[in-house]
C-alpha positions in Angstrom: 69.3 26.9 35.6 66.2 26.8 33.4 68.4 25.4 30.6 69.5 22.5 32.8 65.9 21.7 33.8 64.8 21.7 30.2 67.7 19.3 29.4 66.7 17.0 32.2 63.0 17.0 31.1 64.0 16.2 27.6 66.3 13.3 28.7 63.5 12.0 30.9 61.0 12.2 28.0 63.4 10.3 25.8 63.8 7.6 28.5 60.1 7.2 28.8 59.8 6.6 25.1 62.4 3.9 25.1 61.4 2.3 28.4 61.3 -1.5 27.9 59.9 -2.6 31.2 57.2 -5.2 30.7 54.4 -3.2 32.3 55.3 -0.2 30.2 55.2 -2.2 27.0 51.9 -3.8 28.0 50.4 -0.4 28.8 51.5 1.0 25.4 50.1 -2.1 23.6 46.8 -1.7 25.4 46.7 2.1 24.7 47.4 1.4 21.0 44.6 -1.3 20.9 42.1 1.1 22.5 43.0 3.8 20.0 42.5 1.4 17.1 39.1 0.4 18.5 38.1 4.1 18.8 39.2 4.5 15.2 36.9 1.7 14.1 34.0 3.4 15.9 34.9 6.6 14.0 35.3 4.8 10.7 31.9 3.1 11.0 30.3 6.5 11.2 28.9 5.9 14.7 30.4 9.1 16.1 28.5 11.3 13.6 25.3 9.2 13.8 25.2 9.7 17.6 26.4 13.3 17.7 29.4 12.0 19.7 27.0 11.1 22.6 28.9 8.5 24.7 25.8 7.2 26.4 24.2 6.4 23.0 27.4 4.8 21.7 27.7 2.7 24.8 24.1 1.6 24.6 24.5 0.6 21.0 27.6 -1.4 21.8 25.8 -3.1 24.6 23.0 -4.1 22.2 25.6 -5.4 19.8 27.1 -7.6 22.6 23.7 -9.0 23.5 22.9 -9.7 19.8 26.3 -11.5 19.4 25.7 -13.7 22.4 22.2 -14.7 21.2 23.0 -15.5 17.6 26.1 -17.6 16.6 25.9 -16.5 13.0 26.1 -12.8 13.9 29.8 -12.7 14.5 30.6 -14.5 11.3 28.3 -12.1 9.4 30.0 -9.1 11.0 33.4 -10.5 10.3 32.6 -10.9 6.5 31.2 -7.4 6.3 34.2 -5.9 8.1 36.7 -7.8 5.8 34.8 -6.6 2.7 34.8 -3.1 3.9 38.5 -3.2 4.6 39.2 -4.7 1.2 37.0 -2.1 -0.5 38.8 0.6 1.3 42.2 -0.8 0.5 41.3 -1.0 -3.2 40.0 2.6 -3.2 43.3 3.8 -1.6 45.2 2.1 -4.4 43.4 4.1 -7.1 
């Protein structure tokens, strides 16, 4: 009996991984996007700087959003810095 249940669970898990319904695909894409954003927060060193305090991180992100709204050049500057950081990281990975 237990063997049959394990087999059914395994089959259901496999089906969930290959589910191609639109809402499932969208949920997976959203989850992946959120994980990537969290990775960027980690990469920037914000987790360590704030001792992993979510209120501090959220407050900092709110300040960034306000600053970006008030200054049109801010987003362009951040984008350049981010690209340079990605490029530098890519070069260091090649070495």
